[in-house]
Every structure is written in structure tokens, then in C-alpha cells.
N, C-alpha and C positions, 0 to 999 in steps of 0.2 A: 688318574684312575679313581673311580668312585667305589664305595663299599656299601652294600645293601643288606638288610635283614628282611627275609620273607617268612611268613608263617602259614602253615597249611597242615592238613591231616596226613597221617602216614599213607592212607589209601590214595589220596590225591597225589602225594609225592611219588609214589610208585608209578603212577600214570605219567607224571611229569618226566621221570627218568626214561620211561619207555619211549616217549615221543621227543625227548630233549626239548621240551617246551614249558615255559612258565607263563601263566595268564592271570589277569586281575579283571575286576569290573568296578563300576561306580566311581567313587572319589579316588580310588587307587590308580585310575587311568592317568591322572595328572602326575602321579609319582613315577609310574613305569615309563612315561614319556621322557623322563630325564635320564634314563639308563643309556649308556653308551657302550660301544664295542670294547671289550676288554675289561669292563667292570666286573668285580667279583661279588658273589652273592652267598651269604650265610643262610642256610635253611633250618628253620626251627619247626619241630613237630610237636604234636600233642604229648602230654605227660612229661614235659620238661626233657625232651630229647632233641638231638640234632641229626639232620639228614645229610650234613656235609657242606661242602663249598663247591660252587660252580662258577663258570665265567660266561658272560654275555657274548654271544657269537653272531647276533643279527641286530638289525634295527627293529624298532617296535613296529608291529603290524597288527591289523584287525582281521579277525577270522572267527566266524560264528559256528564253525564246525564243532559239534559237541563231542568232547573226548573225556571229560570228567563227569561223574555220575550226578553231582549235586547242582552244578551251575555251568554256564557256558564259558565265562571268563574270556571275553573276546579280545581284550587288549593283551597282546602276547609278544614274547621275545623267545628266541632260541638260545640254548646254552650248551656249553661243553663241560664235561666233568673236570674238576680240579682235585678234589679230595672227597671221595665217596666211600663211606664205611660200608662193610658188608651188611651191617644191620644198624639201626638207629642207636646213637650213643647217648647214654644218660648223662645229663649235664648238671644235675642238682648239686652235687658236692662242689663242682667247679664254680657254679654260679654263686653259691654261698661263700666261697673263699675269695672271690674276685669282684663280685658285683652286689654284695649283700645290702648295700645302701639303697639299691634300686629295687622297687617292688616288681617282681616278675610279671604280675598281672598287667601292669602298665607297659613294661619293657617289651613284652611280646603281644601287645594288643593289636597293633596295626598289621594289616595284611602285607604291606611292603613299606619300608621306610629306610632312609639313609642311616648308616652306622658309622660312628667315629672310627678312624683308622686304628687308634689305640685299642679300642674294644674289639674290633675285628681281628687284630693281631693276637690278642689274648685267646680268642676262640680258635684261631688257626693253630696256634701252638699246642693247645689242648687236644685238638682233633688229630694233629700230626702224631702225637704220642699214642693216641688210641687207635690209629689206623696204620697198618703195616704199609710202608712205602717201598716201592720198587727201587732197586739199585740201578745205577746207569747201565751196568752189564745186563741186567734183566730187561731193561727197556730197549736195548739195542739189538736183541736177537729174537727170532721166532721161538716161542717157548716149547715147541714139540719137535720130536725127531721122526722123520718120515719112516714108516715101516715098523716103528716100535709099538708094542702092545701095552696099553695102559688099562688099569681098572678105572671105570668111570668115577667111582667114589674118590680115587686118588686125584683125578683131574679137578673135581669140584672142591676137594679139600684145599687145594692150592689156589685155585682161581675163582671159586665161588660159582654162582649161576644156578639155574634150576636143575635139579638132579633127575627130573623125569621129563619125558617128551623128547622130540627130535631136535628142537632149537633151544639153546641155552644162552642167556645174555648176562654174563657177569657184570656187576656194577662197578667193580674196582679196576677192571682191565679193559682196554679198548679192543675187545675181541668178541666175536660171536661164534659159538661152538655148535657144529652141526653133527648129528649122529644119524647114521643110516644103517638099515638092516632089513631083514625080510619080515619082521614082525608086523609091519604095517601093510603088507601086501593085500590082505583081505579087505582093507578099507580103500583100495584103489591106489596105494603107494607103489610106484614102479620105478624106484631109484635105480640108476645105473649109468654106465659110460656109453656115450654115443661113438660111432665109428671115427669121428674126427677128433676125439679126445676131450670133448666137453662132457660134463656130468649132469645128468637129469636128476633133480632133487625136488621131491614133492613138499609142498608147504604144510604147515600145521593146521589142525582142525579136523575133528573126526565126525562132527555132526553139522549138517547144513553147509551152505556155500562157504568156501574159504574167502577171507578178505585180508586186506593189507593192514593188519594191526598186530600187536605183540611181536612174536618172532618173525612172522612174514614181513612185517615192516622193517625189522632190523636187518634182514637179509637184503631186501631190495635197496635200502638206503645206507648200507654199510659204508660206502665210499664218502657219501655226504656227511656222515657222522664221524668219519675218521676212524673206523673200526675194521679189523681184519676178520676174514672168515676162515675157520679151521674145520676141516672135514675129517670125521672118524667113521669107521665101519665096524659094526659088531662082528666079533669072531666067536664069541660064546657069551653066556649069561654074565653080564657085568663087565666084560672085557671088550675093548675096542682097539683097533689098529689105526694109527694116524696116517691118513691118506695124503694130506698136504694142505697148503694154503690155497684158497680159491678166491675168485672174484666174481661178482654178479655180472653175467653177460646178457641177461634178458629173462623173460618168463613167457609162459603160455597159459592161457585159460582153457582148461579141458572140460567140456560139458559132459553131463550124464555119467559121472564117476560115482559109484555107490558109496554112501557114508556108512558109519558104524551100524546104523539101523537098516541099511539096505536101500535107503531112499536116494534117488539121483540128485546130484548136486554139481556145482562148478568147482573144480579143483585148480589150484595154482601149482604149476610145475616150473621150477626155476632152472635156468640154464647157467651152469657154473663153469668157469674155465680155470685151469691151474694158473697160479700167479706167474710162475716162471716159464710159461710156454707161449708167450705172446708171439703170434705168427708174423715175423717180419719179412719172410720171403714172399708172402702173399699181400696183395693190396688191401689196406683197411677198408671197412665199409661203415657208413654212417648209420644213424638210427633207423633210416628208411630202407637200408639194405643196398644203397648205391656206393660204388667204389669211390675212394678218395685218393687223389694223387698225393704222393709223398711230399711234394713241394707245396701243397696247399697250406699246410700249417705255418709256413714261413711267409707266404704271399698274402694271405687274407688279413683283413683288419683284426687287431688283437681281440676285440670283443667277440668277433665271430669264432675265433679259436677257443676262447673261454666258453662260449655257449655250447660248442661241440663237446666240451669236457663234461658238462652237466646236463645236456639235453636228454630227456627221457626217451626210451624206445617207443616209437609211435606205431610200429607194426610188429607182428610176430615174425621174428627172423628165423631162418633155418639154422640148425645147430652150427654149421660151418660159418655162416654169416655172423651169428651171435659171437663166436669166438673172435672173428676178425674185427667186430665192433669193440671188443675189449681193447684191442690194439689201438683202434681209432681214439677211444677216450683216453687211453694211457698217453698216447703221443700228443694229443691235444693239450692235456694238462702239463706235460713236460715242456713242450715248446712255448706254451703260454707264459710259464714262470721265467723261462730263459729269455724270452723277448722282453718281458716286463722289466727284468733286471738290467737289460741294455749294457751288458758287459761288466757290471759292477756287482760284487758279492753283496747280497742283501743282508748278510750278517755283519760283516766288518766294514763294508763300504769300499774295499780296495778293488782295483781292477782284476779281472780274471787272470790267473797265472800264466796262461799261454793261449794261443789260437789253435783250433782244431784243423785237421787237414782240409775241411771244407770252408775254412776261413772265418769260423765263428768263435767267439770267446768261450773258453772252457769253464763252465760252472756245473754244479751237480744239484738236481732237484732233491730236496729233503722233505719227507713227509712228517710233519711235526706231531700229528695226533695218533700215529700208528707205530707199531713195534717194528715194521719193516718198510723199506723203501721200494718203489716200483709199483706198477699196476695203476689202475684208475684211482682217482681220489677227487675230492672236491677242491677246486683251486684255492679256497680260503685256508686250507690246511697245508699248502705246499709252498716252499720258498726256495729260491736259487742261491746256493752258497758255494764258496770256494772249498777245495778239498780240506783245508785246515779247519775251517768252521764246521764242515760236515762231520769230521772226526770228533771235534769237540762236542758236538751235539749228541754223539753216541757214546764216547769213551772217556771224556774228561771227568775229573772229580766233581766238577760243577755242571755235569751234563744235564741233570734234571732241571736245574734253575735256568741254564742257558737255553734249553729246548723250550721252556715255558715262555721265555722272552721272544724266541723266534716264532712261536705260535701266535702270540699277540701281534707281532710285527706282520706276519703273513696275513692275518685277518685285516689289519689296517691297510696294507698295501693293496689287497684285493678290492677292498671297499673304495679306496681312492681311485683305482683304475677304472672301476665302474662309474664313479662320479664324473670322471674326466672324459668319458666316452662321448 
């Protein structure tokens, strides 16, 4: 594993966190090209502050899509959070006590450079003391109780995230918080349940066409980012009832919806399905709305099954089809990791403890980047483990450290599977 130091502004870092992307230009392109999956990055911000630590989750790629306000930074990598403080941490005293022999003007001059492991470890220890860490028990359970009424201020005091608007994206937790109510109705928001049990949730943005940025991007890509969706409904001013955990099932683009100024615009309406209501008595459907045989996942080439798990929706599915597509993506990622494991626990390497009634080795998919198991996810975050390793990742005293090792392993295994296809 390599360790890196990157330097940016707080404004650009917030955009990096929103998109889970780091980018460079010019001579730094040679540096970022050396980054590998699983490498860890220390983020330095202006005014001697730290933005935390993240982990590389993709190969380097080139993309000229402009997401930062000052420059393009086309040489990019994706990352996942490791240690993200709710606000930037002042490091002046720490630096003076531990690295006073090194001029900070030179130390933090490069946009991106390698960092000695010893120095990286010093920074990590300091940030861990400054950032509240989740216990294994907190990481292993959904943090909300269905039907319970919370004050919204209470939710944000514990989990962080934006306190205004319908979509909140806490930096320290792998969750996206959705708040629905009738206050947005006059701007074209028509949230509510469909007859088949899916929930229609309007995207954010009150003026002009809605687009896939900010909270809308977080909802659409929550599985790829390894984040859970949690839906709340307002019951009174400042009070919300927890509806439950949801998954993105699709979206529709609705034209001629009035914005706050009364002008027509295109609105995004998400189709969400409850996590625990995957319809297994009905045939799943793919992203085009075509039914999929249950044996398909075990018969097709492994790469085709993986592609089904990450394939974006190509057409606007009817609500019932969207819900069945959730099952399709869930089943695809589940079978993909089980077939990839080939009967051996990917955690300890031991054979599966027994065979199932259908003659297949029994292993359990574990979602390494989310607080809950089940539902759609990106294959790079999921690993097939035996029951013992699965419980260790959730409940052991070293659960956090062990889960991080499984996360790195899952990324590497998924990458190796693609390379050998």
C-alpha cells in the first residue's frame, strides 16, 4: 500500500467529497498515475487544516467533465471515505509538535506527492483522536427505528449532514438522509407511495431543470458509493417519522413541472423501493424491463452477471417493474460474489461450512461499505464470507479493522475478476 498527501482548497474538497473523485492536471498527472487500489490519501486544506483520509477505489482515468469551479483536473481517481471529520481539523499545533523541522510551505507545496508511512501514521493517529469513530455495534445496525419520531436537529446532531433541504449527505457516515413532506408541493413535488409499494420521491432543486449533481447524484449512485438511503416523513415542524431504509429502483424525468418561479422545467422523480421488500415471488426484470429467469444468474458468464449488478436503467420502468429491477440487481451482486468465491470464504480462505439444499456451497454476501447487508450494491464493495467471518465483521472487538481489510480485499478481487475476463 502507498500513502499520499494531496493539497486543495476547502471549496474544491467539498466537491471532491460530493463526487467521491480526486483530480489533478499538469505534472501531477505522472504522480496520480502511480496510485493503486487501496492506497490511502491524506487531504490537506488551506489555512493549515486537514480534510481527513480517503482510500483509492478505482484505477486512474481521464475525464474532462468540469465539476470544480477553477480548473478541469482531468486525471482522476475515485475514492471511498476512511476518516472524514465533520469539519476541517486545525493541524497547526500538531504540526509544530511533530514536524517542526520541516517548513510547511514546502511540505504542503505539491498538489499530490507520496508520504512516508511514518508521517502518514502520525497524521492518522491525530485525526482519529479528533474524529469520533463508530463502534462495531454502531456500524453493524441500521441507526434508526421504523415508525419512531425524531427531531431533525437530533438526527443532524448525531450524524451530521445538511440541516436544510430534502436530501442530506453526512460526511462521516455511509448514509444519505431523505426528508419528505408537503411543503414542496407547490414547486411540483408529489412524493408518495405507489400502489405496488414503491415510493415516488422528487429530486432537489427549486429553480430550473433538475440535474444529477449534489443530493440527486447521491441518491442515484448510493449503491455504487456504498451508502444507505434512509427515508423520513415530516409529521410537524421540525419533527419527522422514520419510514425505513430504501434503495434506488430507477427515476423518471417529468417535463413541464413548475419551479419556484412558476417557470416550466424538467424534474427528476426517483422510484425507491423498501430494502426489505424485494419481490422474490415475481420474476425479476432487467434495466430494459424484460423478465429474467432465476437460473440466469448461475448460468451466464460471470462478467455478464457483474454487468447486470451495475448496469444503469436505460428506459423509464413502470413502478412495479422498477421494484422488480431492484431484485434483479440485488440477486446479480449476490450470485456474482458467491460464484467468484467458488466455495471458499474470501475472508479466511476456508471451504464453505456446508452445502445448501440446491447443492451449492453456503457463504454469505457481506456489504463492506454499508451499515446493513442486503439490497443492491456495487460489486466492488461486496465479499462472500463464511458465517464466522461475517459475524466477526459486524460484532468482534476488531470489527472495524477487520471490515476495512475485507473492503480492500473486495476491491482487489473485483478488479482481478475484471482483468481475467
